[in-house]
N, C-alpha and C positions, 0 to 999 in steps of 0.2 A: 365621491365614491361612485363607482360604476357597477350598477346592479344589472348583470347581463343574463342571469339564469332565472327562469320562471318555473314555478311549480303551479299548475293550474288544475281546476276542477271544472268539469263540464257536466251539464245535465242533459241526458239524451232524451229523445222524444218518448221513449217508453218508461221514463222515470228513473232509469239507472244512472249512476254517476261514474265518470271516468276521471282518473287522476293521472297526470303525466308531468313531465318536465321538458323544457326546451330552451335552447339558446336564442331562438328566433320565434317568439310567440305568434306574431301575425301570420307568418308562413305556416306554422304548425296548425293554427286554427283553420286556415284556408284548406289545408290538406284534410283535416277532419271533415269539413263541410263539403268537400269535393268527393268524399267517399274513398279516400286513399288510405285510410287507417283501418286495419282489419276489425278492431273491436267496435268501432262506431259506424262503420259503413252501412249497416242495416238498421241503424237507430237514429237516422237523420230526421230533422235538423238537430244540432247540438247547440246548447247555450252556455256561454262562459259565465260561471257564477262566483268564482274566486281565483285570485292570483296572488302569489307571494313571490317576492323577488329576492335573489341572493347574489352575492358577489363571487362566491366560490362554488364551483361545480359540485364538489363533494357534499357541501351543505345542502344544496338543492336536491341532489340524489338521495341523501339520507332522509330529508323531510318527505320526499315522495314515497320512499319505502315505508316510512313510519305511517303515513296516511293510509297505506294499503294494508297495514297490520290491524289486528282486532282493536287494540286500544286507540290506534290512530283513526280508524273509522268512527269510533265513538266520539273522539275529540272533534273530528270533522263535522259530524252531525250536530254536536252541541254548540260549536263555536264558529264554524265557517260557512255552513249552508242553511 
C-alpha cells in the first residue's frame, strides 16, 4: 500500500496550531520553516506534532477539513496533540 498523502499538524512558536495536507511532506515543512506559507510565516519556527497518512487524496482532504471544523478541533485536542 502506498500512503502518499499526509495530513499534518504544526505547532507554531506563538502556541497556535496549523493543519494542512500535502503530497510531499518534507518539501512542505521546508516551505513552512522558510517563511513561504502565509499563515505560518510570522509564527516561526514551527514544530511537526502529528502526521496521518492516506492513500487517496480525497480521504486526506476530508480529514484535513474535519480537523478544521469545531468537532474536529475538539478531536484533535483530545487525541492528536
